[in-house]
Phi, psi and omega in degrees: 000157177298135179284123182244122179293137181295342179284349182295133182298339178252030187304308184298316180294316180294323178296318178298317178301315181296322179296317180291318178299320178294324176299321176294316180298323181279345174095008178253355173243139179281159177297330178296336179296334177296320178294316179299321179296317178298320179295317179295321180299323178301313180290331176297321174300318184294327179272000176092013179053044178208163177277111183275166180305324179298319179293323178298319176299314182294320180297318179295316178295320179297318179298316179297318180296318178295322180288331178281338186296144173278327182220070179288153179219149180237124183262141180230123173250189186296317179291322177297317178299318181291320188271324193214039180301310182297320180292322178292324176297319179296320178295316178300320179295319180297329180264351182058048179225161177279169172258153177233126179279130177217127187230143172282305177272076191273137164218151182297328179294316179296317179301314181297318181296319179293317178299317178296319178299314180297321178293322177298328179278358175108010180297131180282333180210136179226125177251169175114344180284335179228070181296143183231011182214169181227133176282121180301144175093356178243134185251356182253186186298337180293347177288339182294137180210174185235132173293140187089355178231236185299319186299320183266358187290151171261337176228130182231129172267123180235089178286143172052050186242154180279161186293329183296320179288320176302313181295320180293319179293321178295324179294337177281357180094010181274148170275119185255130174253124181247146167245111188211123182287347180260107182289351180260358184290159177296324178301309181298322183283334182268342182287157175284324177225124182243116179265106181271088185195162175291134182303329180294333175265322189291316185292314175300321178294322178294317178299318178298319179291323176301314179294321182292321185270352188297337180269355180288148174293156182304323181299322179291322178295321179297324178293317179302315181291318182295328182277352182277134179235105185294321179298318179295319179295321177294322175297321178296320179297319177296319179296323178297322176296314180300314180297320180295317180296320179296321177297319179298317179295318179297317179295321179294319178297321178297319179296318181296321180289327179292318179294000000 
């Protein structure tokens, strides 16, 4: 990958671009993933390239929901593999569950490459190479799922995922946790918990919360989930974008007047 100096003001964004581009070169990320990355990067600018209070609330609720789950599952697609393979492996380890590869632009070679990458990063278990079930309501390859993983799960984390799959999983009665930088997307609106944040920040923060909350009694975890309001959190995320833009405009006006 291109060497990027850490002093560069766009270091994190450029590093993410390089990771996705490298994923395409290695064959586990689709070329369409480059477009998705650009779209997400735009929204990261809008939220100020930081984890906002709304995301912190969602991350805490997501951790509690995963700890309460009887059969939690973690989904990995090509962009997730490129951007946060190691971080997803750490989250799976904290929950003591496998990861499951699921792709829209599916080929057996791509699935194998992603599964191998996750195992190289230390994953104890990886599903998805031999799917044996289908999620109702989906007609493409993303409908494929695995018993003992996503198909049987009661709580599913779907980072960087489209709305149709989120909606289909929710229709099966699953609690869906989304990581999506766009608070207005169908994915964010259909999920039970929507983390409006960059996956590079969100997954490590989620893992930290899982570890932090793991010693709490079940009753306390239930209170955290019961007090969480996803619609309210999404409204807060939109307000955070508005506030950030207004600050940017004010700062720009101050610079112009100073000049």
